[in-house]
C-alpha positions in Angstrom: 0.1 0.0 -0.1 1.8 3.4 -0.9 2.9 6.0 1.8 2.8 9.4 1.0 5.5 11.7 2.2 6.8 15.1 1.9 9.9 16.2 -0.3 11.9 18.5 1.8 14.7 20.8 0.7 17.8 19.4 1.5 20.9 21.8 0.5 20.4 22.4 -3.4 18.4 18.5 -3.5 15.1 17.6 -2.4 15.1 15.0 0.5 12.8 12.2 0.9 12.1 10.4 4.4 11.3 6.6 4.2 9.2 5.8 7.2 10.7 3.6 9.9 7.9 0.9 9.1 8.7 0.6 5.7 12.5 0.8 6.0 12.4 -2.0 8.5 10.4 -4.0 6.3 12.9 -3.6 3.6 16.0 -4.2 5.8 17.3 -0.5 5.3 18.7 1.4 7.8 21.1 4.6 8.2 23.8 4.8 5.8 22.4 2.3 3.6 22.9 2.7 -0.2 20.3 2.8 -2.6 19.5 3.6 -6.3 17.0 6.0 -7.4 16.1 6.4 -11.1 13.0 7.9 -12.8 10.6 5.8 -15.3 9.0 7.5 -18.6 5.7 7.2 -16.9 6.7 10.0 -13.9 7.3 7.1 -11.0 10.5 7.3 -8.9 12.0 3.9 -8.3 14.4 3.5 -5.1 15.9 -0.1 -4.6 18.5 -1.1 -2.4 22.0 -1.2 -4.0 23.8 -4.1 -4.4 27.4 -4.2 -2.3 30.1 -2.9 -4.7 33.6 -3.7 -3.7 36.5 -1.6 -3.6 39.8 -2.8 -5.0 41.3 -3.1 -1.6 38.5 -5.2 -0.5 38.7 -8.0 -3.6 42.6 -8.2 -3.3 42.7 -8.6 0.9 43.1 -12.1 0.9 45.2 -12.2 -2.1 48.6 -14.0 -1.6 50.9 -15.7 -3.7 49.9 -18.9 -2.8 46.5 -18.4 -4.0 47.7 -16.8 -7.3 47.0 -18.5 -10.5 49.7 -18.8 -13.4 48.6 -17.0 -16.5 47.3 -19.2 -19.3 47.5 -18.1 -22.4 46.3 -20.1 -25.8 48.8 -20.2 -28.8 47.4 -18.6 -32.0 44.9 -20.9 -34.0 44.1 -20.2 -37.7 45.0 -17.3 -39.2 45.5 -14.9 -36.0 48.4 -12.3 -36.3 50.7 -11.4 -33.4 
């Protein structure tokens, strides 16, 4: 069921407050990241963002023992190198 809220000025932008019960149902808390987009029919769509890892986070557990050797295929057919 839709919930009606009021947009408020927030710096040079407009802010939208998410009611506590709605945030709880969606698993959102302060600091959560969301994606916002506008549809062609005038709706505003807000969805939880998927976690984006930093390069440091991705490489944190990388050790020389976990490194895979590079594998390069030989040319096949009429490839030129």
